C-alpha positions in Angstrom: 20.7 9.5 -17.9 24.0 10.5 -16.3 25.8 12.1 -19.2 28.9 12.7 -17.1 29.2 9.0 -16.5 28.6 8.3 -20.2 31.5 10.6 -21.1 33.9 9.4 -18.4 33.3 5.7 -19.5 32.5 5.8 -23.2 32.7 2.0 -23.5 29.5 1.6 -21.4 26.2 0.7 -23.2 24.6 3.9 -21.7 27.2 5.9 -23.7 26.0 4.5 -26.9 22.4 5.2 -25.8 23.3 8.7 -24.9 24.8 9.2 -28.3 21.7 7.8 -30.0 19.4 10.0 -28.0 21.3 13.0 -29.3 20.8 11.8 -32.9 24.6 11.2 -33.3 25.1 8.7 -36.2 28.3 7.2 -37.2 28.1 8.7 -40.7 27.6 12.1 -39.3 30.6 11.5 -36.9 32.8 10.8 -39.9 31.9 13.8 -42.2 29.8 16.4 -40.4 31.4 19.7 -39.5 29.2 19.5 -36.3 31.4 16.7 -35.0 34.8 18.1 -35.8 35.7 18.4 -32.2 34.8 14.7 -31.6 37.2 13.6 -34.5 39.9 15.9 -33.1 39.5 14.4 -29.6 39.3 10.9 -31.1 42.7 11.4 -32.8 44.0 12.9 -29.6 43.0 9.8 -27.7 45.3 7.7 -30.0 48.1 10.1 -30.2 48.3 10.5 -26.4 48.1 6.7 -26.0 51.2 6.3 -28.3 53.2 9.2 -26.8 52.1 9.3 -23.1 50.7 5.8 -22.4 47.4 7.3 -21.4 44.4 9.2 -22.7 44.8 12.8 -21.9 42.1 14.6 -19.8 39.6 17.2 -21.2 36.9 19.3 -19.5 33.5 17.7 -19.3 31.6 20.5 -17.7 29.2 21.2 -20.7 26.8 18.8 -22.2 28.4 19.5 -25.6 31.8 18.5 -24.2 30.3 15.3 -22.9 28.8 14.4 -26.2 32.0 15.1 -28.1 33.8 12.8 -25.6 31.5 10.0 -26.0 31.7 10.3 -29.8 35.5 10.5 -29.8 35.7 6.9 -28.5 34.3 5.1 -31.6 36.3 7.5 -33.8 39.5 6.5 -31.9 38.7 2.8 -32.2 38.1 3.2 -36.0 41.6 4.8 -36.3 43.3 2.0 -34.4 41.3 -0.6 -36.5 42.4 1.0 -39.7 46.0 1.0 -38.8 45.6 -2.6 -37.4 49.0 -2.7 -35.7 49.4 -5.0 -32.6 51.7 -2.6 -30.9 49.2 0.2 -31.3 46.2 -1.8 -30.4 47.8 -3.0 -27.1 49.1 0.5 -26.3 45.8 2.1 -27.0 43.8 -0.6 -24.9 46.1 0.0 -22.0 45.8 3.8 -22.2 42.0 3.6 -22.2 42.0 1.1 -19.3 44.4 3.2 -17.3 42.3 6.2 -17.7 39.3 4.4 -16.5 41.3 3.3 -13.4 42.2 6.9 -12.6 38.8 8.1 -13.0 37.3 5.3 -10.7 39.6 6.3 -7.9 37.6 9.6 -7.6 34.3 8.1 -8.7 33.5 5.1 -6.6 29.8 5.3 -7.4 30.5 4.1 -11.0 32.5 0.9 -9.9 29.6 -1.4 -10.0 28.2 -0.2 -13.3 31.7 -0.6 -14.9 32.1 -4.0 -13.3 28.8 -5.1 -14.6 29.6 -3.8 -18.1 32.8 -5.8 -18.1 31.3 -9.0 -17.1 32.9 -9.0 -13.6 30.3 -10.1 -11.1 31.0 -8.4 -7.7 29.2 -7.1 -4.5 30.0 -4.6 -1.9 29.9 -5.6 1.8 28.9 -3.6 4.8 32.6 -2.5 5.3 32.9 -1.2 1.8 35.0 -4.1 0.6 34.4 -5.6 -2.7 33.9 -9.4 -3.1 34.5 -11.0 -6.6 34.5 -14.7 -7.5 37.9 -16.3 -7.4 37.5 -17.4 -11.1 37.2 -13.8 -12.2 40.0 -12.9 -9.9 42.3 -15.3 -11.5 41.3 -14.4 -15.0 42.2 -10.6 -14.5 45.1 -11.0 -12.1 47.2 -13.6 -13.9 49.2 -11.0 -15.6 50.2 -9.4 -12.3 53.5 -10.6 -11.4 53.9 -9.3 -7.9 53.4 -12.0 -5.2 50.7 -9.9 -3.4 48.5 -10.7 -6.3 48.8 -14.5 -6.0 45.5 -16.1 -5.0 47.1 -17.7 -1.9 47.9 -14.2 -0.6 44.3 -12.9 -0.8 41.4 -12.9 1.7 39.5 -15.8 0.1 36.3 -17.2 1.7 33.5 -19.2 0.2 34.9 -18.8 -3.3 35.0 -15.0 -3.0 38.1 -12.8 -3.0 37.6 -9.8 -0.7 39.3 -6.6 -2.1 39.8 -2.9 -1.4 38.5 -0.5 -4.0 42.0 0.3 -5.3 42.9 -3.3 -6.0 39.5 -4.0 -7.6 39.9 -1.1 -9.8 43.3 -2.4 -10.9 41.6 -5.7 -11.9 38.9 -3.8 -13.8 41.7 -2.1 -15.8 42.9 -5.4 -16.9 39.3 -6.4 -17.8 38.8 -3.4 -19.9 42.2 -3.8 -21.6 41.3 -7.3 -22.5 37.9 -6.3 -23.7 39.2 -3.6 -26.1 42.0 -5.8 -27.4 39.5 -8.6 -28.2 37.1 -6.2 -30.0 39.7 -4.6 -32.3 40.1 -4.4 -35.2 36.7 -3.3 -36.3 35.5 -3.9 -39.9 35.7 -0.3 -41.0 34.2 0.5 -44.5 36.5 1.8 -47.2 34.6 5.0 -47.4 35.2 5.7 -43.9 38.9 4.8 -44.2 39.2 7.4 -46.9 37.6 10.0 -44.8 40.0 9.2 -41.9 43.1 9.3 -44.2 44.6 12.5 -42.8 44.5 11.3 -39.2 45.7 7.9 -40.2 48.8 9.3 -41.9 49.5 11.6 -39.0 49.2 8.9 -36.4 51.0 6.5 -38.6 54.1 8.8 -38.6 54.1 9.1 -34.8 53.7 5.3 -34.5 56.5 4.5 -36.7 58.8 6.9 -35.0 57.8 5.6 -31.6 58.4 2.0 -32.6 61.8 2.9 -34.0 62.8 4.5 -30.8 61.7 1.5 -28.7 63.4 -1.0 -31.0 66.4 -2.6 -29.3 68.4 -1.6 -32.3 67.1 1.9 -32.4 66.3 1.2 -36.1 70.0 0.6 -37.0 69.8 -3.0 -37.8 71.1 -6.0 -35.9 74.7 -6.1 -34.7 75.7 -9.7 -33.7 78.2 -8.4 -31.1 75.2 -7.3 -29.0 73.3 -10.6 -29.1 73.1 -12.4 -25.6 74.7 -15.8 -25.2 71.5 -17.7 -25.5 70.5 -16.3 -28.9 74.0 -16.6 -30.3 74.1 -20.3 -29.3 70.7 -21.1 -30.8 71.5 -19.1 -34.0 74.8 -21.0 -34.3 73.1 -24.3 -33.9 70.5 -23.4 -36.5 73.2 -22.4 -39.0 75.1 -25.7 -38.3 72.1 -27.9 -39.1 71.3 -28.8 -35.5 67.6 -29.9 -35.1 66.3 -27.2 -32.7 63.5 -27.9 -30.3 60.4 -25.8 -30.9 61.1 -23.6 -27.9 64.6 -22.6 -29.3 63.3 -22.0 -32.8 60.4 -19.9 -31.4 62.8 -17.9 -29.1 65.3 -17.2 -32.1 62.7 -16.2 -34.7 60.6 -14.0 -32.3 63.8 -12.3 -31.0 65.1 -11.6 -34.5 61.6 -10.3 -35.4 61.7 -7.9 -32.4 65.1 -6.6 -33.6 63.4 -5.6 -36.7 64.7 -8.3 -39.1 62.4 -8.9 -42.1 61.1 -12.4 -43.1 63.8 -12.4 -45.9 66.6 -11.7 -43.5 65.4 -14.2 -40.9 65.0 -17.1 -43.4 68.4 -16.1 -44.9 70.0 -17.0 -41.6 68.3 -20.3 -41.5 69.2 -21.0 -45.1 72.8 -21.3 -44.1 72.1 -24.7 -42.6 73.3 -27.6 -44.7 69.9 -29.3 -44.5 67.8 -26.2 -44.9 64.1 -27.0 -45.7 62.7 -23.8 -47.1 59.1 -24.8 -47.2 58.9 -26.0 -43.6 61.1 -23.1 -42.3 59.0 -20.6 -44.3 55.7 -21.6 -42.6 57.1 -21.7 -39.2 58.8 -18.3 -39.5 55.8 -16.6 -41.0 53.6 -17.9 -38.2 55.9 -16.6 -35.5 56.4 -13.3 -36.9 52.7 -12.8 -37.6 52.5 -12.9 -41.3 50.3 -16.1 -41.3 48.0 -14.5 -38.7 47.9 -11.0 -39.9 49.5 -9.6 -36.7 52.9 -8.3 -35.5 54.3 -11.5 -34.3 54.8 -13.0 -30.9 56.9 -11.5 -28.1 60.2 -13.2 -27.5 60.3 -15.2 -24.2 61.9 -13.6 -21.1 64.9 -15.1 -19.3 62.9 -17.1 -16.8 61.1 -18.8 -19.6 64.3 -19.5 -21.5 65.7 -21.1 -18.4 62.6 -23.2 -17.8 62.8 -24.4 -21.5 66.5 -25.3 -21.1 67.6 -22.9 -23.7 69.6 -20.4 -21.5 73.1 -21.1 -22.6 76.4 -19.8 -21.2 75.1 -16.8 -19.2 77.6 -14.0 -18.6 77.8 -11.3 -16.0 75.3 -9.0 -17.7 72.8 -11.8 -17.9 72.6 -11.8 -14.1 71.4 -8.2 -14.3 68.7 -8.4 -16.8 65.4 -10.3 -17.0 64.9 -10.4 -20.8 67.1 -11.2 -23.8 66.0 -7.9 -25.4 67.3 -6.0 -22.4 70.7 -7.6 -23.0 70.8 -6.1 -26.5 69.6 -2.7 -25.3 72.2 -2.6 -22.5 75.1 -3.7 -24.8 74.2 -1.3 -27.6 73.6 1.6 -25.2 70.0 1.9 -26.5 68.3 1.5 -23.2 64.8 3.0 -23.2 63.4 5.4 -20.7 62.2 4.1 -17.4 58.6 4.1 -18.3 59.2 2.1 -21.4 59.0 -1.8 -21.2 60.5 -4.5 -23.4 
């Protein structure tokens, strides 16, 4: 067995087999002093995902290091599952997927094994180009907004898209990210949660601080002077008893939720309407902000979607410079995030 490959790509089935062959059981991983390094590395995977958008590198020269790396992966997944925060899950999944992409750029020999594991059927032709079915291409490229990723701009023949290794690896990154997000949260036993408490508390603090920094309000609460014209108009209509279309209600509630308003604060704004229906509004609001689904809530629509839905009202000069209503608030309030951060 290739222990280096198992350590580099711990989501592979061969990685689990490698751990099994070394008599590494999940109960021992949680409590045994022998696996303290794996637990430390597992926590670092999550911490670096939050703070650096990627999983940090470690030395994998020794067999011991490789085993600890393999075991750190399920430990990290348990941490993310216990916290069960949508922001963390997505950030962690992206960090693991980005790391895989970086590793594959120097390890072309593992591409097909990774591809097969992720359910992406592909072949390599005589010129070293990779061919994948157009349906897989569409599935994993639809999140890519650049025109170069449009199917019409690819080398498509016989239902197969011909790709360079770099572009193929980028699609594998999307595939792994999707896989991890779909698998989490895991059902972690209460006994394990108790054993993980120290790491959960430490990571929880960093997560809270990071989310506060990334919030459009910086954690200071909503200031109506910074709201974009579209949200101001929709909010005014809601408070005046206007029957909002679903797209407008969704945009408003998801936006207010993104600003950090609680359920009570959001429904309080709707309650100012003369024909306020608490039972109906309560269900809709809780669904949009995630309380009905046990998640964090939906992301507010970007400007292009607002325009498509006919709810982009009275755009001003700043609107022409941004592509998301949250960016409007950030710019107005002076709480613009660093370049690498996204809305």
